[in-house]
DOVEX-679298 format. One line per 5 residues: number of its first residue (from 1); for each residue x, y, z of N, C-alpha, C, O. Coordinates in pm, 1 decimal, padded with zeros to 6 digits, always signed. Layout:
N
NUM> X Y Z X Y Z X Y Z X Y Z  ... .
! end
This chain:
85
1> +00080.5 -00086.1 +00014.0 -00043.2 +00004.3 -00018.6 +00047.5 +00119.8 -00028.3 +00092.7 +00139.4 +00084.5  +00081.4 +00181.1 -00088.9 +00090.4 +00308.4 -00098.8 +00131.5 +00483.1 +00017.9 +00027.3 +00524.5 +00068.6  +00203.6 +00532.7 +00038.8 +00185.5 +00589.8 +00120.0 +00138.0 +00720.3 +00063.0 +00183.5 +00760.1 -00044.3  +00019.1 +00810.7 +00152.5 -00050.6 +00894.5 +00033.7 -00015.4 +01064.1 +00108.9 -00003.4 +01173.9 +00054.4  -00008.6 +01030.2 +00226.6 -00014.3 +01157.4 +00297.4 +00145.3 +01183.6 +00289.9 +00240.1 +01105.1 +00288.7 .
6> +00133.8 +01393.2 +00283.2 +00308.7 +01383.5 +00268.7 +00370.0 +01338.7 +00433.3 +00490.6 +01314.6 +00438.5  +00308.9 +01330.4 +00532.3 +00377.8 +01334.4 +00692.2 +00393.6 +01148.9 +00679.5 +00477.1 +01104.6 +00758.3  +00330.6 +01053.0 +00599.8 +00396.0 +00956.0 +00630.0 +00455.1 +00911.4 +00532.6 +00478.6 +00790.6 +00530.7  +00483.7 +00969.0 +00457.0 +00573.2 +01002.3 +00326.4 +00716.0 +01006.6 +00399.2 +00808.6 +00925.7 +00394.8  +00708.9 +01071.6 +00435.8 +00832.0 +01137.4 +00524.9 +00847.5 +01093.7 +00638.1 +00941.9 +01152.3 +00690.9 .
11> +00780.9 +00984.2 +00734.5 +00799.8 +00912.8 +00787.0 +00889.9 +00760.1 +00786.3 +00956.8 +00690.7 +00862.8  +00843.8 +00761.9 +00653.6 +00885.9 +00620.0 +00629.6 +01053.4 +00658.7 +00565.7 +01156.7 +00602.1 +00601.6  +01043.0 +00760.3 +00472.1 +01228.3 +00808.6 +00469.0 +01247.1 +00804.2 +00599.8 +01284.0 +00689.0 +00622.5  +01244.7 +00838.5 +00656.9 +01264.1 +00866.6 +00821.5 +01346.9 +00738.6 +00875.3 +01464.7 +00718.5 +00904.8  +01238.3 +00668.0 +00873.9 +01307.9 +00518.3 +00909.5 +01372.8 +00464.0 +00827.5 +01456.6 +00392.0 +00881.7 .
16> +01378.2 +00460.8 +00696.5 +01444.6 +00385.4 +00590.5 +01586.1 +00437.2 +00623.1 +01679.0 +00366.5 +00583.9  +01612.5 +00539.7 +00683.0 +01716.1 +00592.6 +00696.9 +01782.3 +00527.3 +00845.6 +01882.6 +00460.4 +00870.7  +01724.0 +00557.1 +00888.4 +01728.4 +00531.4 +01070.6 +01777.0 +00294.2 +01049.1 +01851.0 +00202.4 +01084.5  +01703.5 +00319.1 +00997.2 +01741.3 +00171.8 +00931.3 +01932.1 +00133.0 +00914.0 +02036.9 +00081.6 +00952.9  +01871.8 +00192.6 +00843.0 +02019.0 +00154.3 +00783.5 +02148.5 +00174.7 +00843.7 +02252.5 +00108.8 +00841.6 .
21> +02105.7 +00312.8 +00912.4 +02261.1 +00344.4 +01010.7 +02210.4 +00239.0 +01124.5 +02289.0 +00157.4 +01172.7  +02096.7 +00245.3 +01157.4 +02096.1 +00096.3 +01289.4 +02143.6 -00039.9 +01240.8 +02166.9 -00116.9 +01333.9  +02160.9 -00082.1 +01137.4 +02219.0 -00193.2 +01058.0 +02388.4 -00157.1 +01072.5 +02439.0 -00236.1 +01152.1  +02450.0 -00096.6 +01038.2 +02564.3 -00069.8 +01091.5 +02681.2 -00032.9 +01133.9 +02801.8 -00024.5 +01110.5  +02556.0 -00005.8 +01239.7 +02622.6 +00037.6 +01399.5 +02593.1 -00125.7 +01453.6 +02685.6 -00177.5 +01516.1 .
26> +02506.6 -00182.2 +01438.2 +02438.8 -00376.1 +01489.9 +02576.2 -00424.6 +01431.4 +02653.9 -00486.4 +01504.3  +02620.2 -00385.3 +01243.2 +02731.9 -00481.2 +01233.4 +02869.4 -00491.7 +01290.0 +02947.9 -00584.4 +01309.6  +02870.0 -00354.1 +01310.2 +03008.6 -00296.8 +01370.6 +03043.8 -00369.9 +01541.6 +03150.5 -00405.2 +01591.9  +02909.6 -00370.9 +01592.6 +02941.2 -00457.9 +01697.8 +02963.1 -00567.4 +01686.3 +03077.7 -00585.4 +01727.6  +02902.2 -00695.5 +01639.0 +02933.3 -00830.3 +01566.5 +03046.6 -00794.0 +01543.5 +03130.8 -00852.3 +01611.7 .
31> +03088.5 -00711.6 +01466.0 +03205.0 -00774.7 +01452.9 +03328.4 -00745.0 +01490.6 +03430.0 -00786.3 +01434.9  +03322.3 -00648.0 +01619.1 +03411.6 -00614.4 +01742.2 +03375.9 -00793.9 +01836.7 +03437.8 -00861.3 +01919.0  +03284.3 -00803.0 +01785.6 +03243.6 -00911.2 +01942.8 +03318.4 -01050.3 +01865.7 +03356.1 -01134.2 +01947.6  +03346.2 -01087.2 +01710.1 +03438.6 -01164.8 +01700.1 +03549.2 -01143.6 +01684.6 +03645.9 -01219.4 +01692.6  +03543.8 -01057.6 +01665.4 +03757.1 -01001.3 +01646.3 +03825.2 -00984.2 +01853.0 +03939.3 -00968.6 +01896.4 .
36> +03691.7 -00997.2 +01925.3 +03677.8 -01042.0 +02042.1 +03763.7 -01170.3 +02097.2 +03867.1 -01197.7 +02158.0  +03659.3 -01225.0 +02039.5 +03607.9 -01437.2 +02102.8 +03729.5 -01447.7 +02020.6 +03804.1 -01516.6 +02090.3  +03804.6 -01412.5 +01889.6 +03906.6 -01487.5 +01849.4 +04050.5 -01459.2 +01885.3 +04145.7 -01518.8 +01834.9  +04058.1 -01375.8 +01964.8 +04179.6 -01346.3 +02030.0 +04212.7 -01437.2 +02084.8 +04142.0 -01506.9 +02157.5  +04385.3 -01460.3 +02046.2 +04442.5 -01638.0 +02112.6 +04471.0 -01573.0 +02264.7 +04429.3 -01634.2 +02363.1 .
41> +04551.7 -01432.9 +02281.8 +04624.5 -01426.9 +02397.9 +04544.9 -01311.0 +02472.6 +04477.8 -01217.0 +02430.0  +04586.4 -01364.3 +02630.5 +04528.2 -01269.7 +02717.3 +04557.8 -01133.8 +02699.3 +04487.1 -01045.5 +02747.8  +04705.0 -01101.5 +02601.2 +04713.5 -00933.5 +02610.7 +04627.1 -00909.7 +02480.1 +04537.6 -00832.3 +02514.1  +04615.3 -00937.1 +02363.8 +04538.8 -00913.1 +02242.1 +04379.5 -00888.7 +02334.0 +04307.7 -00789.1 +02325.2  +04356.7 -01002.5 +02413.8 +04183.5 -00930.8 +02455.6 +04231.6 -00837.1 +02557.3 +04131.5 -00766.6 +02570.4 .
46> +04282.5 -00809.6 +02604.3 +04248.6 -00695.9 +02715.4 +04315.5 -00583.6 +02581.7 +04280.3 -00465.8 +02575.4  +04367.1 -00616.3 +02530.4 +04350.8 -00456.7 +02446.2 +04246.9 -00458.3 +02324.3 +04221.8 -00349.5 +02272.4  +04212.6 -00521.8 +02296.9 +04055.8 -00531.6 +02279.8 +03966.1 -00436.8 +02361.2 +03932.7 -00321.0 +02336.1  +03927.0 -00540.3 +02496.6 +03829.2 -00488.9 +02556.5 +03791.4 -00358.1 +02539.6 +03699.9 -00316.4 +02468.6  +03889.2 -00277.2 +02629.2 +03772.9 -00114.3 +02621.8 +03682.1 -00143.5 +02553.1 +03564.7 -00175.3 +02571.8 .
51> +03797.8 -00119.3 +02402.6 +03696.1 -00106.4 +02268.1 +03533.1 -00150.0 +02234.0 +03426.9 -00098.5 +02199.1  +03585.4 -00266.7 +02265.5 +03427.9 -00391.2 +02250.7 +03342.4 -00343.9 +02320.0 +03240.0 -00318.6 +02256.5  +03336.2 -00302.8 +02501.1 +03275.4 -00295.5 +02569.2 +03203.0 -00124.8 +02555.3 +03093.0 -00076.2 +02582.0  +03329.1 -00073.7 +02500.4 +03268.8 +00086.1 +02499.3 +03135.1 +00058.5 +02364.0 +03026.6 +00116.8 +02364.8  +03170.5 -00022.4 +02279.0 +03069.3 -00031.4 +02182.2 +02906.6 -00148.6 +02199.4 +02810.5 -00173.2 +02126.6 .
56> +02951.3 -00191.3 +02333.6 +02851.0 -00273.5 +02393.6 +02753.1 -00139.0 +02443.6 +02639.1 -00120.0 +02401.3  +02827.8 -00046.7 +02548.0 +02728.3 +00049.5 +02636.9 +02671.7 +00141.5 +02520.4 +02560.7 +00194.9 +02520.9  +02764.6 +00150.1 +02423.5 +02665.7 +00236.0 +02312.6 +02544.9 +00200.9 +02243.6 +02451.2 +00278.0 +02223.0  +02552.6 +00069.8 +02206.1 +02462.5 -00009.6 +02174.8 +02340.6 +00024.3 +02278.2 +02235.3 +00075.6 +02240.2  +02365.2 -00007.0 +02398.7 +02255.1 +00010.2 +02493.0 +02194.3 +00145.7 +02536.8 +02079.6 +00158.6 +02579.6 .
61> +02293.2 +00254.6 +02519.6 +02249.3 +00389.8 +02481.7 +02173.6 +00379.2 +02352.3 +02088.0 +00465.1 +02331.4  +02192.6 +00289.8 +02267.1 +02125.9 +00325.1 +02193.5 +01996.2 +00228.4 +02155.1 +01951.0 +00197.9 +02044.7  +01954.6 +00192.6 +02287.0 +01859.3 +00082.7 +02266.4 +01819.0 -00017.9 +02161.1 +01712.7 -00055.4 +02111.7  +01986.7 -00055.1 +02142.5 +01995.3 -00188.5 +01992.9 +01976.9 -00280.3 +02090.9 +01909.8 -00383.5 +02088.5  +02054.0 -00225.0 +02192.1 +02037.1 -00420.4 +02285.8 +01980.3 -00356.1 +02432.8 +01976.0 -00235.3 +02456.3 .
66> +01942.7 -00451.1 +02515.7 +01875.0 -00401.7 +02604.5 +01981.2 -00376.4 +02726.1 +02068.8 -00459.2 +02750.9  +01967.1 -00264.0 +02794.3 +02087.9 -00227.9 +02939.4 +02111.2 -00348.3 +02966.2 +02151.0 -00410.4 +02867.7  +02101.2 -00419.6 +03077.8 +02061.9 -00555.9 +03143.6 +02137.1 -00693.8 +03058.3 +02198.9 -00789.0 +03105.9  +02110.9 -00667.7 +02944.6 +02208.8 -00762.1 +02849.7 +02318.9 -00704.0 +02817.2 +02420.7 -00766.3 +02847.5  +02335.0 -00581.5 +02753.2 +02479.2 -00501.2 +02760.7 +02547.8 -00563.2 +02932.2 +02643.0 -00641.2 +02930.8 .
71> +02516.9 -00540.1 +03000.2 +02550.4 -00579.6 +03169.7 +02596.1 -00695.3 +03156.7 +02683.6 -00734.6 +03233.8  +02556.6 -00759.2 +03076.5 +02534.7 -00973.4 +03131.6 +02667.3 -01009.3 +03010.3 +02751.3 -01096.9 +03030.7  +02663.5 -00919.2 +02880.2 +02760.2 -00928.2 +02807.1 +02871.8 -00852.3 +02823.3 +02915.5 -00839.0 +02709.0  +02948.1 -00790.9 +02903.7 +03041.5 -00702.2 +02913.1 +03106.4 -00818.4 +03024.7 +03222.8 -00856.0 +03010.7  +03023.3 -00868.6 +03131.4 +03060.1 -00900.8 +03249.7 +03169.3 -01035.0 +03154.2 +03291.7 -01041.6 +03142.8 .
76> +03070.0 -01116.7 +03105.6 +03125.5 -01265.8 +03059.5 +03249.2 -01177.5 +02929.5 +03358.1 -01215.6 +02886.4  +03204.2 -01107.3 +02913.8 +03349.6 -01094.0 +02767.9 +03459.9 -01095.8 +02898.5 +03560.0 -01164.6 +02918.6  +03401.4 -00999.8 +02968.6 +03554.2 -00957.9 +03067.9 +03559.8 -01090.3 +03129.6 +03673.0 -01042.1 +03133.3  +03556.3 -01193.1 +03175.7 +03558.1 -01305.2 +03246.4 +03656.2 -01406.9 +03135.6 +03762.4 -01464.0 +03160.1  +03596.0 -01404.7 +03039.3 +03638.2 -01466.9 +02900.9 +03809.1 -01420.2 +02885.3 +03886.3 -01506.0 +02842.5 .
81> +03846.1 -01324.8 +02910.5 +03906.4 -01228.9 +02844.1 +04021.0 -01274.8 +02954.7 +04101.6 -01360.6 +02918.9  +04030.1 -01220.3 +03086.5 +04073.2 -01306.2 +03197.8 +04134.8 -01466.6 +03159.9 +04246.7 -01509.6 +03131.7  +04051.3 -01504.4 +03169.4 +04090.2 -01649.0 +03153.0 +04099.6 -01704.7 +03108.6 +04056.3 -01819.9 +03113.2  +04243.0 -01589.2 +02950.3 +04275.6 -01660.2 +02866.8 +04404.2 -01719.5 +02914.8 +04439.1 -01694.8 +03030.2  +04483.7 -01800.8 +02832.3 +04662.5 -01765.9 +02923.6 +04741.5 -01699.8 +02773.9 +04858.5 -01662.0 +02777.4 .
! end
């Protein structure tokens, strides 16, 4: 169904722009998490950890993930990084 009113057309344009931005930010978060998971040494993981935690916090602030999910994720990442040799 085509958008008929000007306000509906504008809202559709805004929604599309926001979808594209959110998609890029979500992909950046997933990529950072994969890089951290691929870290082989403790030093490498601890070097990547602050940046990943920052992205998780920003995602929670933007409500891409729930704030409690973000907190749990940061806790698990920190524990995994500390357990590496």
